[in-house]
C-alpha positions, 0 to 999 in steps of 0.5 A, spaced: 500 500 500 502 507 498 500 508 505 504 503 508 510 505 504 510 512 506 509 510 513 515 506 513 520 511 509 518 516 515 519 511 521 526 510 518 528 516 521 531 514 528 531 521 531 523 521 530 522 513 532 521 516 539 516 522 538 510 518 535 506 512 537 503 507 532 496 511 533 498 517 531 501 515 524 496 510 523 501 504 523 494 499 525 487 498 524 483 500 518 487 505 515 493 501 513 489 495 512 487 493 505 481 495 503 474 493 505 470 489 499 465 495 498 471 499 497 474 495 491 467 494 488 466 502 489 472 504 486 471 500 479 465 505 478 471 511 476 469 516 472 469 514 465 472 520 459 467 523 456 462 527 455 457 524 456 460 526 464 458 521 469 459 519 476 458 513 480 452 509 479 451 508 488 455 512 493 455 506 498 460 510 502 457 516 502 451 512 505 454 510 511 456 518 513 451 522 517 456 525 521 464 527 521 464 521 526 462 515 521 469 518 517 473 515 523 473 508 521 475 508 514 481 507 511 485 511 506 482 507 500 475 508 502 476 515 504 479 516 497 473 512 494 468 516 499 472 523 496 469 520 490 462 519 491 462 525 495 465 530 489 460 527 485 454 528 490 456 535 489 457 536 482 449 532 481 447 537 487 448 543 483 446 541 476 439 542 479 440 548 484 446 552 481 451 554 485 459 556 487 461 549 484 468 549 482 470 551 488 467 546 492 470 540 488 477 543 489 476 542 497 473 535 496 479 531 498 481 536 503 474 537 507 474 529 508 481 529 510 479 535 516 473 531 518 477 525 518 483 527 522 479 533 527 474 532 532 469 537 529 465 541 531 470 541 538 475 543 533 472 548 530 474 549 522 473 556 519 472 556 511 474 563 509 469 566 504 465 560 504 462 558 498 466 552 497 461 548 503 459 544 499 462 538 500 463 540 508 455 540 508 453 534 505 458 530 510 455 533 516 448 531 516 445 536 510 445 531 505 438 531 503 437 537 503 442 539 498 436 540 493 434 546 497 440 549 496 440 558 495 433 558 495 428 561 500 428 557 506 434 553 504 440 551 505 444 557 504 450 558 500 455 559 505 457 557 512 451 559 517 451 559 524 444 558 525 444 552 520 449 547 523 453 546 529 459 545 524 459 551 521 463 554 526 463 561 523 458 565 517 462 568 512 460 570 504 465 576 504 472 574 505 479 574 508 475 573 515 478 565 518 484 567 521 481 572 526 475 568 527 479 563 528 484 566 533 479 569 536 476 562 537 482 559 540 483 564 545 477 564 548 478 557 548 484 558 553 481 564 556 475 560 559 480 555 562 478 550 558 482 543 559 481 539 552 486 541 547 483 543 542 485 546 535 482 552 530 483 551 524 482 556 518 481 555 511 483 560 506 485 561 499 489 565 495 484 569 493 482 571 500 489 571 503 490 577 498 486 581 503 490 585 508 486 582 513 489 576 513 495 579 515 493 582 521 490 576 524 497 573 522 501 577 526 497 577 532 497 570 532 504 569 533 504 575 538 499 571 542 501 564 541 494 561 540 493 554 538 491 555 530 492 552 524 491 555 517 490 551 511 492 556 505 488 553 499 493 555 493 489 554 487 492 560 482 485 563 481 485 569 485 480 573 481 474 571 477 476 569 472 483 569 473 487 571 466 483 578 465 489 582 461 490 588 466 496 592 467 499 587 471 499 582 465 494 576 465 497 572 471 493 572 479 493 578 482 499 580 486 505 579 488 503 574 493 500 569 488 507 570 484 511 568 491 507 561 492 508 560 485 515 560 486 515 556 491 511 551 488 515 551 482 522 551 486 520 544 491 517 539 489 510 537 493 512 534 500 510 527 502 510 525 509 516 523 509 519 529 509 514 533 513 516 528 519 523 530 517 522 538 519 516 538 524 521 536 530 520 544 531 514 543 534 516 539 539 521 540 545 527 544 544 533 538 546 529 536 539 529 541 536 536 542 536 539 534 535 534 536 528 536 543 527 541 541 520 535 535 518 530 540 518 534 546 514 535 541 509 529 538 507 526 544 507 530 547 502 530 553 507 538 554 509 538 561 506 532 564 510 525 563 512 518 563 508 514 570 508 509 566 512 515 563 518 517 571 518 511 573 521 511 567 526 507 561 523 511 554 522 510 553 515 509 547 512 509 545 504 507 546 498 503 539 499 498 536 494 492 538 496 488 532 492 493 526 495 490 524 501 495 518 502 500 525 504 494 529 506 491 525 512 497 523 516 500 530 515 494 533 518 495 527 523 501 530 526 499 538 526 494 535 530 498 531 535 504 537 535 506 540 542 506 547 543 501 552 540 505 555 535 501 556 529 502 552 524 501 554 516 499 548 511 500 550 503 497 546 499 496 546 492 489 544 489 486 545 482 479 548 482 474 544 479 477 538 480 474 532 476 469 535 473 472 536 465 467 542 464 470 545 470 477 544 469 476 547 462 473 553 463 476 561 465 473 561 471 473 553 473 465 553 474 466 558 480 459 560 480 454 557 474 446 556 473 444 549 472 446 545 468 446 538 464 452 533 468 453 530 462 455 535 457 457 541 462 452 545 458 449 551 463 441 550 462 440 558 461 436 561 456 440 566 451 439 573 454 434 577 449 436 585 453 443 586 455 445 586 462 446 593 466 454 590 467 455 589 460 452 597 459 457 599 464 463 595 461 461 598 454 459 606 456 466 605 459 469 603 454 466 608 450 469 613 454 476 611 455 476 610 447 475 618 447 479 619 453 486 615 456 485 618 462 479 613 464 482 608 468 478 602 471 480 598 477 476 592 480 477 588 487 478 581 484 471 581 480 473 583 473 469 578 470 462 580 475 463 587 475 464 587 467 472 590 467 474 583 463 471 587 458 475 593 458 481 590 459 481 586 454 480 593 450 485 596 454 489 592 459 494 597 461 488 601 464 486 595 467 488 595 475 485 588 478 488 589 486 486 583 488 481 582 494 483 588 497 478 594 497 481 598 502 487 599 498 482 599 492 479 605 494 486 609 497 489 607 490 483 610 486 484 617 491 492 616 489 490 616 482 485 622 482 490 626 485 494 626 479 488 628 474 486 620 472 479 619 472 478 612 476 472 608 475 472 603 482 467 598 480 466 594 487 459 591 488 455 594 494 456 589 499 464 589 498 464 596 498 462 596 505 469 593 506 473 600 505 468 605 508 474 609 512 478 609 505 470 612 503 470 617 508 477 619 510 481 618 503 476 620 497 470 624 501 474 629 506 478 631 500 473 631 495 477 627 490 474 625 484 473 618 484 468 615 480 464 608 484 461 603 479 456 599 485 454 593 481 449 588 485 446 594 488 439 591 491 437 584 492 441 579 488 437 573 490 440 567 492 447 569 494 443 571 500 444 576 505 452 576 505 451 579 499 445 583 498 446 591 496 442 593 501 446 598 505 450 603 500 444 608 499 444 608 507 452 608 508 454 613 502 448 617 503 450 621 510 457 622 507 458 630 506 459 632 498 458 625 494 454 625 489 449 619 488 446 616 483 441 610 480 439 608 473 432 606 472 434 603 466 440 601 461 439 607 457 440 612 464 445 608 466 449 610 459 447 617 461 449 617 468 456 614 466 457 620 462 454 625 467 459 622 473 465 622 468 464 629 467 464 631 475 471 633 477 470 636 484 467 631 488 467 623 489 461 620 485 457 613 486 453 610 481 449 603 483 445 598 479 443 592 479 445 584 478 442 582 472 438 584 465 436 590 463 429 592 460 429 592 452 427 597 447 419 594 448 419 595 455 423 602 455 417 605 449 412 602 453 413 604 459 417 610 458 415 612 452 422 613 449 420 613 442 426 609 440 428 604 435 435 603 437 439 604 443 442 611 443 450 610 441 453 615 447 450 617 453 449 624 454 451 628 461 444 629 465 444 635 470 446 634 476 442 633 482 435 633 477 429 628 478 423 627 472 416 625 471 415 620 467 408 619 468 403 624 470 396 623 474 389 624 470 386 629 470 378 631 474 380 626 480 378 626 487 385 623 489 391 625 487 398 620 489 405 620 487 410 615 487 417 617 487 422 612 485 429 610 485 433 606 480 430 600 476 424 599 481 421 605 476 418 600 471 414 596 477 412 603 479 409 605 472 405 599 472 403 599 479 400 606 477 397 603 470 394 598 476 391 603 480 388 607 476 384 601 473 382 599 479 379 606 481 377 610 476 377 616 483 385 615 483 390 619 479 397 617 479 404 620 478 411 616 477 417 620 478 424 618 477 429 621 482 435 619 479 439 622 485 440 620 492 445 626 493 443 632 491 436 631 492 431 634 487 428 638 492 424 642 487 421 636 484 420 633 491 416 640 494 412 639 487 409 632 488 408 633 496 404 640 493 400 638 488 399 630 490 395 628 497 399 622 498 407 621 496 410 614 496 417 613 495 420 606 492 427 604 493 431 597 494 435 598 500 434 599 507 432 604 512 436 610 511 436 612 503 431 616 499 425 615 503 429 618 509 433 623 506 426 625 503 423 626 511 429 629 513 427 635 507 
């Protein structure tokens, strides 16, 4: 057995022979025994080349797992087969609901190994971003609920504490895991609990580009608490990685290049290599005896890794899909003495095991429902452009005429449309990684020098850079143009991704202009408008999804268009418009003041009300701007109508609140 060969070579190290017991090495019992007949039978069902693609016809091992405790008696061969079944269970489940597939497929073996080695949930495992937790959910008692994934009343697409005791910390935004794991480890010590416990943080090469990860790592060594950081390196820093930008097409940031050099310069380490070096986690006299062996085996004679300089004991790189090595390495990390934090660097493949995902530029990061046999996504072709694509096209038009126009994104070029801009203007495209704070202040620095930065960040993610928005941009009145995609409700990604708060958190900042287009024509116009604003910061918000289309625009707003305008035109700053007047000779007059894309529904509501009530007339107005608010329009609507209703897609504190204050 491969596992026996690895264990034999590791115990040949006489200096370490006394440090490990047979149970900790897995030298007996189920793990070194030949696989049971059920595992042998299952291995015959491995995936055949395709298409058509198909998984195992049955899942006999997975069928026995209700909680992670059910894994404890499995052999390594059975763990491998379980991983195969779990991978295809994940594929089949996501094919019916849509979701984050590629990231989940990349951590199947890691998920199995973590739940096999550690005593979850007593040993908390914190998943960074946590969009990769589908295999984890299946192994922790939620398999039967997977058909409800990302649906109302169903399973969350992320870790959620209220959903399961195995979800130690909720997430959805990135770079939180190490801080949370450290806090939980320190809390365990403060409570004076005798039971030794390990807090595990799983963080990817995208999330680790965020500064909060380094703040936490810097503090972890200082506090000397027992945490393990699993650094999951899959080369997919941005979505999609490979977007042409000022830094080329490689993953964003020097850290990714640094870890790539580590992997290129050192072969994957197996358990034998780790056993040679892990002595530093043991008492000092043994550390001294093995110091030279440690330096040789790790190739670190000339100096430590970045992570070691931060106080972590670095192990790696390790193949994150190789359970023969991953399991014993995690066991020895678990059984180490002392409290020095450990960072295990693993290399995985996003989309592993499903060829359509492996071949996609974004590795099937987020997918709609799809056909398993072919990988074909089951979505109807859009009849109208998306708001994201309208933004991208508008920005390209502006940049074609002005070389000072640049685009900035925080690891979301595909989601924001900046990838399209990058293909046209790579040298003016800046992907900073998952580093929204840096993105905002970087944009501020560009604005100081006369560049016109368009900083495209999801509404929910701009929350992470609030101090920079106020301190570095607004107070200095720098003309940074913020593009807030995914404003309002985003549907199945849930509360961590709803863009519900931007109207409130930006609206209270003095000196910033904030607008929201009602449709795709207005979006083009507002892009032109904020482009021309050079004396203050501006923010433009719009939702996820498809625009209205010419037929709807002509019907609801009477645009009279045969085709979309080739270019946008600048709008008056802080001026709204009336798009529908109330009928005359009625006893009651109602005004609806809408901000953003709810304008279409407002017009439909007005028609329905007038159709049902002959004595009621309804006016519909488009605020266009929350800041500055069109107070003249508000005053006229209030004076000429009995009722004034505001409609917006956001939390309390938006345009309705500002109107009441006025």
